[in-house]
C-alpha positions in Angstrom: -0.2 0.1 -0.3 1.4 3.4 -0.8 0.7 5.6 2.3 1.7 8.9 0.5 -2.2 8.6 -0.9 -3.7 7.4 1.8 -5.2 9.5 4.9 -7.0 8.8 7.8 -10.5 11.0 8.9 -11.1 11.5 12.5 -14.3 13.0 13.3 -15.4 15.2 16.5 -18.8 15.9 17.4 -20.7 18.7 19.4 -23.5 16.3 19.7 -25.8 19.3 18.5 -24.5 21.6 21.6 -22.5 24.3 19.7 -21.3 25.5 23.7 -19.4 22.2 23.3 -17.4 23.3 20.1 -14.6 25.2 22.0 -13.6 22.3 23.9 -13.4 20.1 21.6 -10.3 22.1 19.4 -7.6 21.6 22.0 -8.1 18.2 21.6 -7.8 18.1 17.7 -5.0 20.5 18.0 -3.0 18.2 20.5 -3.2 15.3 17.6 -1.3 17.2 15.7 -3.6 16.5 12.2 -2.0 17.7 8.9 -5.5 20.0 8.2 -8.8 20.8 9.8 -11.9 21.1 8.1 -15.1 22.6 10.1 -18.1 24.4 9.6 -20.1 27.0 11.9 -18.4 30.4 13.1 -18.3 29.2 16.4 -16.0 26.1 15.7 -13.9 28.1 13.2 -13.0 31.0 16.0 -12.5 28.1 18.5 -9.8 26.8 16.2 -8.6 29.7 15.0 -7.9 30.7 18.6 -6.2 27.1 19.3 -3.5 27.1 16.3 -2.4 29.2 13.5 -0.2 26.7 12.0 -2.7 23.6 11.2 -4.7 24.6 7.9 -8.0 24.9 8.8 -10.8 24.8 6.0 -14.1 26.4 6.4 -16.9 24.4 4.9 -19.6 26.9 6.0 -19.4 30.4 7.4 -22.5 33.1 7.8 -19.6 35.9 6.7 -16.2 35.1 7.0 -15.2 38.6 6.2 -17.4 40.2 8.8 -16.2 37.6 11.3 -12.2 38.4 10.7 -12.0 35.0 9.8 -10.6 36.0 6.0 -9.8 39.4 4.8 -11.4 39.1 1.6 -13.5 36.0 -0.5 -11.1 37.1 -3.6 -8.0 35.9 -1.6 -9.6 34.0 1.3 -6.0 32.2 2.8 -5.0 34.2 5.4 -1.5 33.8 6.7 -1.6 31.9 10.1 -3.4 29.0 7.8 -7.3 29.5 7.7 -8.7 29.4 4.3 -12.0 28.9 3.0 -14.3 26.9 0.7 -17.4 29.1 0.1 -20.2 28.7 -2.1 -21.8 32.3 -3.2 -25.5 32.2 -3.4 -26.2 33.1 -7.2 -27.4 36.6 -7.1 -24.0 37.3 -5.3 -21.8 35.5 -7.4 -23.1 37.3 -10.8 -23.7 35.8 -14.2 -22.2 32.6 -15.2 
């Protein structure tokens, strides 16, 4: 098996309680994972406080620019390795 092309997915759940998200962030960071994919602004903020070195992909955010997670949607990557995968609603995206 070629280990360069394999990966492991580690899942953490807040069990529907968003107040638990900040306590899960240090656990993920302590695992020294290569990348973190997360959603919700609460989870993104918690991870941003815990690490500036592990790349973190925001799967969803209500307003990544307004919350300060990214400087702009045109260039969402920040120095502290926080990036965005954002789907812009069709009325905002312009003609296709």
